[in-house]
C-alpha positions in Angstrom: 198.7 -93.0 140.6 201.0 -92.6 137.7 200.9 -95.7 135.6 203.2 -96.4 133.0 203.4 -99.6 130.7 206.5 -101.0 129.4 206.5 -99.1 125.9 205.2 -95.9 127.3 207.1 -92.7 126.6 209.4 -91.0 128.9 207.6 -88.0 130.6 209.9 -85.1 131.0 208.4 -81.9 132.7 210.3 -78.7 132.3 210.1 -75.9 135.0 212.1 -73.0 133.7 213.5 -70.9 136.3 211.0 -68.4 137.8 208.3 -69.6 135.6 206.2 -70.7 138.6 206.2 -70.8 142.3 208.8 -73.5 143.4 206.2 -75.0 145.8 204.5 -76.5 143.0 206.9 -79.4 143.1 205.6 -80.4 146.6 201.7 -80.7 145.1 203.2 -82.5 142.1 205.0 -85.1 144.5 201.6 -85.7 146.4 199.6 -86.1 143.2 202.0 -88.5 141.7 202.5 -90.5 145.1 206.1 -89.5 145.2 206.9 -90.6 141.5 208.6 -87.4 140.7 212.3 -87.4 139.9 213.9 -84.1 140.1 216.8 -82.7 138.0 218.0 -79.3 139.0 221.5 -77.6 138.7 221.4 -77.0 142.4 221.0 -80.5 143.5 224.1 -82.7 144.3 222.5 -85.3 141.8 221.2 -85.5 139.4 222.0 -82.2 138.1 221.2 -82.7 134.4 219.3 -85.1 132.0 222.6 -86.9 131.3 223.1 -87.8 134.8 219.9 -90.3 134.3 221.4 -92.5 131.6 222.6 -94.9 134.4 219.0 -95.3 135.5 217.4 -98.3 134.6 214.6 -97.6 131.8 211.8 -99.1 133.7 212.6 -97.0 136.7 212.5 -93.8 134.9 209.2 -94.6 133.1 207.7 -95.0 136.5 208.4 -91.2 137.4 208.0 -88.0 135.9 211.3 -86.3 135.4 210.7 -82.8 136.6 213.3 -79.9 136.7 215.4 -77.3 134.5 216.5 -79.0 131.3 216.3 -78.2 127.5 214.1 -80.1 125.0 216.7 -82.9 124.4 215.4 -86.2 126.0 215.3 -88.3 123.0 218.9 -87.6 122.3 220.4 -87.2 125.8 218.6 -90.2 127.2 217.9 -92.1 124.0 214.4 -92.8 124.9 211.0 -91.6 123.2 209.7 -88.8 125.3 206.7 -86.6 125.9 207.0 -83.2 127.4 205.3 -80.9 129.9 206.2 -77.5 130.7 205.3 -74.3 132.8 205.5 -71.0 131.1 205.1 -67.4 132.4 204.6 -64.0 130.8 208.3 -63.5 129.2 208.8 -59.9 130.3 208.0 -60.5 134.1 210.1 -63.6 134.1 213.2 -61.9 132.4 212.8 -59.0 134.9 212.9 -61.4 137.9 215.9 -63.2 136.6 217.7 -59.8 135.6 217.2 -58.7 139.5 218.4 -62.1 140.6 221.7 -61.5 138.6 222.1 -58.1 139.9 221.7 -59.4 143.5 224.2 -61.9 142.9 226.7 -59.4 141.4 226.2 -57.2 144.5 227.0 -60.0 146.8 230.3 -60.5 145.0 231.1 -56.8 145.0 230.8 -56.8 141.1 229.0 -54.0 139.2 225.2 -54.7 139.4 223.4 -51.7 137.9 220.9 -53.0 135.5 222.3 -51.6 132.4 225.5 -53.7 133.2 223.7 -56.8 134.0 221.6 -56.6 130.7 224.8 -56.2 128.6 226.8 -59.0 130.4 225.7 -61.8 128.1 223.6 -64.0 130.5 222.0 -66.2 128.2 219.0 -66.8 130.7 218.0 -63.1 129.7 217.9 -63.8 125.9 214.9 -65.7 124.6 215.3 -68.2 127.3 212.0 -70.2 126.5 213.0 -70.2 122.9 216.3 -71.9 123.7 214.9 -74.4 126.2 212.2 -75.4 123.9 213.9 -75.5 120.7 216.9 -77.3 122.3 219.0 -75.1 120.3 221.7 -72.7 121.5 223.2 -69.3 120.2 225.5 -66.7 121.2 223.9 -63.9 123.5 221.8 -61.7 121.3 221.9 -64.1 118.4 218.8 -66.1 118.7 217.1 -66.5 115.2 213.5 -66.9 113.7 214.4 -70.3 112.8 214.9 -71.2 116.7 211.3 -69.8 117.3 210.0 -71.9 114.6 211.6 -75.1 116.0 210.4 -74.2 119.4 206.7 -73.6 118.1 206.8 -76.8 116.2 208.1 -78.8 119.3 205.3 -77.3 121.5 202.7 -78.4 118.8 204.3 -81.9 118.4 205.9 -83.2 121.6 204.1 -81.2 124.6 201.2 -82.9 126.1 200.7 -80.3 128.6 201.5 -76.4 128.7 201.0 -74.6 132.1 200.5 -71.0 132.4 201.6 -69.3 135.3 199.1 -66.5 134.8 196.4 -69.0 134.5 196.9 -71.3 137.3 193.8 -72.8 138.2 192.7 -73.8 134.5 196.4 -75.0 134.2 196.0 -77.5 137.2 192.6 -78.6 136.0 194.1 -79.5 132.8 197.0 -81.1 134.3 195.0 -83.4 136.7 192.6 -84.5 133.8 195.6 -85.3 131.8 197.2 -87.5 134.3 194.3 -88.6 136.3 195.4 -86.7 139.4 193.2 -85.8 142.3 192.7 -82.0 141.7 191.7 -81.3 145.2 195.5 -81.7 146.2 196.5 -78.6 144.3 195.5 -74.9 145.2 193.7 -72.6 142.9 196.7 -70.3 142.9 200.3 -70.3 144.2 201.9 -67.0 145.7 203.2 -64.5 143.4 206.5 -63.9 144.6 207.6 -61.6 142.2 206.0 -57.9 142.4 208.0 -55.7 140.0 209.8 -52.7 141.4 209.6 -50.6 138.4 212.2 -48.1 140.0 214.8 -50.9 139.3 214.4 -50.4 135.4 214.8 -47.4 133.4 212.9 -47.1 130.1 216.0 -47.8 128.3 216.3 -51.0 130.4 212.8 -52.1 129.6 213.3 -51.4 126.1 216.3 -53.8 126.2 214.4 -56.3 128.1 211.6 -56.3 125.3 214.4 -56.8 122.7 215.8 -59.7 124.5 212.3 -61.3 124.8 211.1 -60.8 121.2 210.9 -64.4 120.3 209.9 -65.6 123.7 206.8 -63.3 123.6 205.7 -64.6 120.3 206.3 -68.2 121.5 204.0 -67.4 124.7 201.3 -66.1 122.4 201.8 -69.1 120.2 201.3 -71.3 123.5 198.2 -69.4 124.6 196.6 -69.9 120.8 197.3 -73.7 121.3 195.4 -73.8 124.6 192.2 -72.0 123.0 190.5 -75.0 121.5 193.7 -77.2 121.4 194.8 -75.6 118.0 198.0 -76.2 116.3 200.0 -73.0 115.5 202.5 -72.5 112.3 
């Protein structure tokens, strides 16, 4: 059971799009005895963190708030917060996002070649993790070293759990130990829905993707370093 005292911090668990198999939510609900409040743009309500402002504080603190949102709980909800997050290898995550944007464009009879998609200005293709974890925004192609530094500092100071999609079993081990959950409720590994079809990407496309994930790649590497002996990263 997830137990909270009156002055405990609100727990905000970020699931960036395509970072881990969506079925993980099912296991989280079971492990938390249903104390999982989901916030996703595709839901009727709540769609974003701000929608939770009308929820009683004691009610929120009885749940883990789980979904797609930025590092912003302390300001948006005016409550001291702890963060948890799932991360995935950035290149694969962005490639999957790009293919989804291409599929969406094709369904609307819009140009859907990969070169067009990568130039269209979708911010989720441009250092997506750095944007989420820094809580900062920038025009497409204009993320900065300063944003990366803020994101790394946030991971160091505010995140009590970092789950790695490529290391699912140890991630579930650590999550269950942290929250005193029954580890037997989680599998060792969730299905890998995304097998990259390299024919969809030219060498030029792949270079563009590398350029658009240069800060995310360093952020992901910093997260892996943090998990090795619980180190801080500067």
